[in-house]
N, C-alpha and C positions, 0 to 999 in steps of 0.2 A: 393248567399253565397256557393254555391258548388265549384265555379271557384273559391273563393276566398280560399277558404281551400285547392284544388290541388296547387294553387301557393305556399300556405304556405308548404305544403305537399313536392312540389318539392325544394323550397328551404331546408328542412330538408335534404332531402335525399344529396343536392351537400353538404350541410354541413359537413355529417355525411361523406361524401367520403372524404372531404378533411381533414379529419383527425385531426383536434382541439384538443390537448390533454388532456384535461381537462376533455373535455362532450363526448368522441370516444366510444362507446360498444366494451368491451373484446370482441376476436373473441371466434365466438359460444356463444355469449348472442345477438345476434341479431346486425343490421346495421340502425337502426334505431335512434330516441332520444326522450328517456323517459322524461316526465314530471311528476309534482306530485303537486295537491295541497293542500297548506299549510293556516291554518289561521294564523291571525295574532297574535302575539304570546300572547299580552298584556292582548287583552280585546275580540278577538275572533269578531272585528268590520267587517275585508273584507277574503278575501281567493284569491289566487291568485298562477296561473299555475308557478312551478319555475323547474329548470332540476333537474332529480333524482341528491340527493349528496352534492347539492347546500348549504353554508353557509347560515346565516341572524343574525342579529343583530337588536337590537331597536323595534320597533312598536307605540304604541298609549301609548302617555303620556298628565299628566294632570298637569295643571300648578295651585298655591296656590296662588288666591288672596292677602293674607294676606301676603305671603315672598316675591310675586313682587311686593308691593306698589302697586295696584289695578286690576282690571276686566279683564282688556280692552284685556287681553291674555289667563284667565281664564274661558271666554265664553264657549268657545268649545272643544272638545277634537284633540288634534295636535297628528302629526304622523310621525315619524322619522324615516325608516327602512328601512335599507342597505342587499339586497341580493348580495352573493358572491359567483363565480366558484369556490374559493381557499382560506386560511389565508389571499396569499397575495394581493386578490382582482383583480386576473387577468382579466377577466370580471363580472363589476358592475352593479347594477340595484337598483336605490335609488329612494324613493318617500321621498320629505322636505316637513316640515311644514308648515303651514301656521303662520306666523309669525306680531303682527300687530305691528304698528309704528305710534309714534301722528306727525304731522305736524308742521314745526318750527314756525309757529305763534301760535300754542298752548294756553292758561292761558296768552293770553295778551302779549304773548315775552320772558314773565320771564324765561320761560323754553330753554335755549341755545341748539344747535345738542350736543347730547350725553349723555344728561341730560334725567330722566324719568319723564312718564306723567301719573298716574294711571295705571302703570304696562307696558308702550309704551316708549320704547322707541323712543327721539323726533330725526328724521331724515328727511332729506329732500327727495322729494317725488322725486324716479326717474322713467324714462320712463321704458320700459320692457327689450328693449339690454342694456341698461346701469345696469339694476339691475343683468342682467345673466353675463355679465362682472365683476360684484361685486364681483357675486355667487366662478366662478369658482377659482377666488383669495383669495377668501376666505377658499374654501374646497379644494385646492390644494397647500398648503405655499409652498410645496417641489418642486412644478414642476418647469419647465427648457425648454426656446427654447419655451415658450404661442405661439401660432399661434393662430390666430379665423379662420378659414376655409371658413364660409360661419356663414350671422346672418340676421336673417330677424324677419319685425310682421308678425305675424300669424293672416289674416282677418276672416276667420273663426271662429275661438277662440274668436277675440273680440266680434264677430256677437251672437256666443253661448253664452258670457258674458253677453253682453248686453241685451238680450232677458231676460237672467236672472235674473237681477237689473229692469226689465220695471215695475212690480208692485212697488218697493220699490219708484223709481223713482217717478209714479204716486201720491204714497200717500204724498210724501215731494214737489210734487209740489200743492194737495188739503189743506195741511197745511201753504203752503206760502214761501215753502222753495225752488220755484224752482228755482232756481243759487245757488244750492246747491246740488243738481242732483249727484250720484256716475259716474264717468267716470272710464272705462276698457281700459286697454292696453296687451296684449300679443306678444313673439316673442319666437324664437325658434334659440339657434345657434348650429353649429358645432366647436369644436375646437383639436386642434392636442398638444402635449406637450409630452416634455422627463421626468420621474418619475422613480428614484431609476434603472435607464439604460432602461427600457423600452421606447420606443414610443406608447402613447396611442391617439385612437381618441377618441371623448367623443359627445355626444347629449345630450342639455340640454333644457329644453321648461321651461314657465314660465308664468304665467298672474300677471298682476296687476291692484287693487282694491282700486279707489281714493274715498274713504268715508267721500266728505267734511261734511257734514252734522255733522258727528262725530268728525272732527275734525282729522282724524287716515285714515290711507293705510295699504294695507297689501298685501304679496306676496299671489298666491292658485294657485292649479294644477298643482305644479313644481313637475319634476322628472329629471332623466337623467337616461343617458346608457353610460358605456364605454366597450373597451374591446383594443388590441394592434393593431397600426393602421393597421398591416402588414395584420390582420387577420377579420379586422372589418367586411367587407361584409360576411364573414362566419357564423361571431354572428348576422348579421340583424335579420334573421330569428326567432332567441333568444329572441332577443329585442321584435319584432312585436306579439309572442304570449305572454310574460308574461303582456307586456302591455294592449293589449285586455283581459286578464283574468280575472280582477279584477272581483269579486263580494258580494257588502257586503250586510251583515247578516241582515234582518229585522227587528229580533229583537233587535240589537243593537242599528240600526238606529230611531227607536221607541224611545225608552230607549236614551238615548242620545238627540232626541228631546224634550223629557219631563225633564229632568236635564237640558238642555240649556235654556227652556221657564222659567226653577222655577229662575235659575242662572242670567236671565235678569232682574229681579226683581231689580234690584240694581244698572239697570243704565237704561236712558232714553228709549223712548217708541219707538222711531227709530229706536236708536240701539238693540234692541228688532227686529224688524220687519227686517234689516239687516239678521240676525244670523237665523231667520228663511226659510230664501230667501236661504241664502250661505248652509241651509243644503239640501233645495233642492234639490241644484248643485252639490254638493258629492254625494248626495244618485244615482244621474242621472244618472245610466248607459247602457240606449235607445240607438236605432239605430242613432240619432244625435249627440251624444256625440261620439260613433264610426267612422264616417266620417269628424267627424271634427279633431278629433284624426289622423286618415289616411288624409286626405288633409294635419296637418300640417306637415305630414312627408313627402310626394308627394314634398312638396315646398322648405321642408332642401335640399331635395336629387335632385331636377331640374328634377322630372317624373312628368306622367300625365298617368289617366286610358283611355284604348280608348277602343272601342265596337266591335270586328273586325266584319264586316257585314255578314261576309259569314260563320263563328266558330259560330257566340253570342256568343265568348267567350272573359273575360277581358285582356286586355293584355299592359303592362307598357312599356314603352317607352319613351323617352326626349318630354320636353315640348319645347323645343328651335324654333321648329315650329309650326305655327297658325295651318298646315292644314294636316292630314296625309290621305294616301290612301293607300290601298292594293291589294291583289290577293289572288284567293283561293289556288296558291299556298306557299303565302308567300311573293310575290315581296315587295317594299314599299317601296313612293313615298313620299316627304318632302316637302313641299311650306311653300311660307307666303303669295302667294296672292290666293284668293279668287275666282277667275276665272280663275283658272290653270285647266285644268282637264287633266292629262297625256298620257288618252288615245289617244287623237287626236296627239299627234306629238310621242309617243312612238310606233305606231299604235299598241295597243295593246284593248282588247274589255273588259277586264275583271277585270280591275281598278275599286275600289270601295271607296267613301272616307270614313274613320274609326271615328265615332264619341265619345267624351268624356263622359265618360259613366255620365250616370244620376244620381244624388244622391240622397238614398232614403229617408234624409232631405228635397228634395227641392218642 
């Protein structure tokens, strides 16, 4: 943890030195970067560290089942929260709401795509990369020259989601619905596009839960961060601080759990169990979730974390090679061959292999 904080501190120092205009401190007021812990504005469901002076819009909202035509999207609180460095949205951190959709064969096929069934739009189930592509087009309608820099499935996130749904799938199997167990998918993407004359880079993450027993599916854990492409690396420490700083309000979580159980009485028992498990996932901000989110970002940026055998410090480096060796003086040797020891042919006695950092949730 100390090493992790050192890396964040170094990133913030470099960030402030590079003088990004919207967040750089004035002369005489310090050279660092100030964050404030702010509450989600509508229900104080959770708090987040945001750079001082940032604007925010939205937050928790509720869907009225009577107005929506059914309960599928009224079961749980939803969050659409936008945090911006300025009114123009030079840098933006966004949490997207979980939206439930109905499968195209729900209701015996009498509800075509685009229609609504019990408050959920009927839409074909996409994989996570396809859903991310749909999101970027939907939420940036003015974007030009949109380019997918990278898009990857996130195996760590998928495993985390599957663990959260394990009990639900066991329940379905016990009641004879083994063929209707829930399936998960997750992906992350990096995009570049031009909007209002500025070229932006944006990172988006999302998960998909196929709730087959309920004939529905939804996105979950969906968030995005964007900044001008030329400054994105300087903004990245801000994104890291924000995404790891979310803390749920325990009182709100308990109240929400009670409310969801009450609302769940109007739908089938299995769907009630889905929501209970999902609430546990949402409120889970432990080491496991931090490691999963960190691994997601390393996958997207082509990096890995290594433990320096000499200093015992964590070092972030490229993942382009299978093996990495280093010396006490900081020399590094990369190779894809396991049996290749650089001490033999470089005539050095001080190269040691640097292992990948063991994850705290392993």
